[in-house]
KETI-549547 format. One record per residue: residue number from 1; chain; x, y, z of N, C-alpha, C, CB in turn. Coordinates in Angstrom, 2 decimals, padded with zeros to 5 digits, always signed. Glycine has a CB too. Layout:
// residues N
<site NUM "A" <X Y Z> <X Y Z> <X Y Z> <X Y Z>>
...
END
This chain:
// residues 46
<site 1 "A" <+000.82 -001.20 +000.00> <+000.00 +000.00 +000.00> <+000.87 +001.26 +000.00> <-000.94 +000.00 +001.21>>
<site 2 "A" <+001.93 +001.28 +000.77> <+002.81 +002.44 +000.83> <+003.52 +002.66 -000.50> <+003.84 +002.28 +001.95>>
<site 3 "A" <+003.91 +001.57 -001.14> <+004.59 +001.69 -002.43> <+003.65 +002.28 -003.47> <+005.11 +000.33 -002.90>>
<site 4 "A" <+002.40 +001.89 -003.45> <+001.43 +002.42 -004.41> <+001.24 +003.92 -004.20> <+000.07 +001.68 -004.28>>
<site 5 "A" <+001.16 +004.34 -002.95> <+001.01 +005.77 -002.65> <+002.23 +006.55 -003.13> <+000.78 +005.99 -001.15>>
<site 6 "A" <+003.41 +005.98 -002.92> <+004.64 +006.64 -003.35> <+004.66 +006.80 -004.86> <+005.87 +005.84 -002.88>>
<site 7 "A" <+004.27 +005.76 -005.56> <+004.25 +005.82 -007.03> <+003.24 +006.85 -007.53> <+003.92 +004.44 -007.62>>
<site 8 "A" <+002.10 +006.92 -006.87> <+001.09 +007.90 -007.26> <+001.62 +009.32 -007.03> <-000.22 +007.69 -006.46>>
<site 9 "A" <+002.26 +009.55 -005.88> <+002.81 +010.87 -005.59> <+003.91 +011.26 -006.58> <+003.36 +010.92 -004.17>>
<site 10 "A" <+004.76 +010.30 -006.93> <+005.81 +010.58 -007.92> <+005.20 +010.91 -009.29> <+006.77 +009.38 -008.05>>
<site 11 "A" <+004.16 +010.19 -009.66> <+003.48 +010.46 -010.93> <+002.86 +011.85 -010.95> <+002.42 +009.41 -011.19>>
<site 12 "A" <+002.22 +012.22 -009.85> <+001.61 +013.56 -009.77> <+002.66 +014.65 -009.80> <+000.77 +013.69 -008.50>>
<site 13 "A" <+003.78 +014.42 -009.13> <+004.87 +015.40 -009.15> <+005.41 +015.57 -010.57> <+006.00 +014.98 -008.19>>
<site 14 "A" <+005.57 +014.47 -011.29> <+006.07 +014.55 -012.67> <+005.09 +015.32 -013.55> <+006.30 +013.13 -013.24>>
<site 15 "A" <+003.81 +015.06 -013.39> <+002.81 +015.79 -014.17> <+002.82 +017.28 -013.83> <+001.40 +015.22 -013.93>>
<site 16 "A" <+003.00 +017.59 -012.56> <+003.05 +018.99 -012.14> <+004.23 +019.72 -012.76> <+003.13 +019.09 -010.64>>
<site 17 "A" <+005.39 +019.08 -012.79> <+006.56 +019.71 -013.39> <+006.38 +019.89 -014.89> <+007.81 +018.88 -013.10>>
<site 18 "A" <+005.77 +018.93 -015.53> <+005.51 +019.04 -016.97> <+004.56 +020.19 -017.26> <+004.94 +017.72 -017.52>>
<site 19 "A" <+003.55 +020.34 -016.44> <+002.58 +021.42 -016.63> <+003.26 +022.78 -016.49> <+001.42 +021.30 -015.61>>
<site 20 "A" <+004.18 +022.91 -015.55> <+004.90 +024.19 -015.37> <+005.69 +024.54 -016.63> <+005.84 +024.12 -014.15>>
<site 21 "A" <+006.35 +023.56 -017.21> <+007.12 +023.82 -018.44> <+006.20 +024.20 -019.58> <+007.94 +022.59 -018.83>>
<site 22 "A" <+005.04 +023.56 -019.66> <+004.09 +023.86 -020.73> <+003.56 +025.28 -020.58> <+002.94 +022.85 -020.73>>
<site 23 "A" <+003.21 +025.66 -019.37> <+002.68 +027.00 -019.13> <+003.75 +028.05 -019.42> <+002.17 +027.14 -017.68>>
<site 24 "A" <+004.99 +027.77 -019.05> <+006.07 +028.70 -019.34> <+006.26 +028.86 -020.84> <+007.39 +028.23 -018.69>>
<site 25 "A" <+006.15 +027.78 -021.57> <+006.27 +027.83 -023.03> <+005.16 +028.65 -023.66> <+006.26 +026.42 -023.61>>
<site 26 "A" <+003.95 +028.49 -023.14> <+002.83 +029.28 -023.66> <+003.07 +030.76 -023.40> <+001.50 +028.83 -023.00>>
<site 27 "A" <+003.60 +031.08 -022.23> <+003.90 +032.48 -021.91> <+004.91 +033.08 -022.87> <+004.40 +032.60 -020.49>>
<site 28 "A" <+005.95 +032.30 -023.20> <+006.96 +032.80 -024.14> <+006.35 +032.99 -025.52> <+008.15 +031.82 -024.22>>
<site 29 "A" <+005.49 +032.06 -025.95> <+004.86 +032.19 -027.26> <+003.96 +033.41 -027.31> <+004.05 +030.93 -027.58>>
<site 30 "A" <+003.21 +033.65 -026.25> <+002.31 +034.81 -026.23> <+003.10 +036.11 -026.24> <+001.39 +034.76 -025.00>>
<site 31 "A" <+004.23 +036.13 -025.53> <+005.07 +037.33 -025.52> <+005.62 +037.60 -026.92> <+006.23 +037.18 -024.50>>
<site 32 "A" <+006.07 +036.54 -027.60> <+006.60 +036.70 -028.95> <+005.52 +037.20 -029.91> <+007.19 +035.38 -029.46>>
<site 33 "A" <+004.31 +036.66 -029.76> <+003.20 +037.10 -030.62> <+002.88 +038.57 -030.35> <+001.94 +036.22 -030.39>>
<site 34 "A" <+002.90 +038.97 -029.10> <+002.63 +040.36 -028.75> <+003.68 +041.30 -029.33> <+002.57 +040.53 -027.25>>
<site 35 "A" <+004.93 +040.87 -029.30> <+005.99 +041.70 -029.87> <+005.83 +041.82 -031.37> <+007.36 +041.11 -029.55>>
<site 36 "A" <+005.40 +040.75 -032.04> <+005.19 +040.81 -033.49> <+004.07 +041.78 -033.82> <+004.87 +039.41 -034.04>>
<site 37 "A" <+003.00 +041.75 -033.05> <+001.88 +042.66 -033.28> <+002.33 +044.10 -033.04> <+000.67 +042.31 -032.36>>
<site 38 "A" <+003.11 +044.30 -031.99> <+003.60 +045.65 -031.68> <+004.50 +046.18 -032.79> <+004.36 +045.65 -030.36>>
<site 39 "A" <+005.39 +045.35 -033.29> <+006.27 +045.77 -034.38> <+005.49 +046.08 -035.65> <+007.30 +044.71 -034.65>>
<site 40 "A" <+004.48 +045.28 -035.95> <+003.65 +045.53 -037.13> <+002.91 +046.86 -036.98> <+002.66 +044.38 -037.35>>
<site 41 "A" <+002.39 +047.10 -035.79> <+001.67 +048.36 -035.55> <+002.60 +049.56 -035.71> <+001.04 +048.36 -034.14>>
<site 42 "A" <+003.84 +049.42 -035.26> <+004.79 +050.52 -035.41> <+005.12 +050.74 -036.89> <+006.08 +050.22 -034.62>>
<site 43 "A" <+005.24 +049.65 -037.67> <+005.52 +049.78 -039.10> <+004.37 +050.48 -039.82> <+005.77 +048.40 -039.72>>
<site 44 "A" <+003.15 +050.16 -039.45> <+001.99 +050.77 -040.09> <+001.89 +052.24 -039.72> <+000.70 +050.03 -039.68>>
<site 45 "A" <+002.24 +052.56 -038.52> <+002.14 +053.94 -038.04> <+003.14 +054.84 -038.76> <+002.36 +053.99 -036.53>>
<site 46 "A" <+004.26 +054.31 -039.22> <+005.30 +055.13 -039.88> <+004.92 +055.54 -041.25> <+006.58 +054.40 -039.94>>
END
């Protein structure tokens, strides 16, 4: 029973770490998209 609980906790920890990396990646993608929109707006304004 203890081994099963340990395995479940390790699995949840691994999923949690993966989710953090995914969310960080989404944040970087959104920042890059925002910069592209900003640069395009500046080009149009000129």
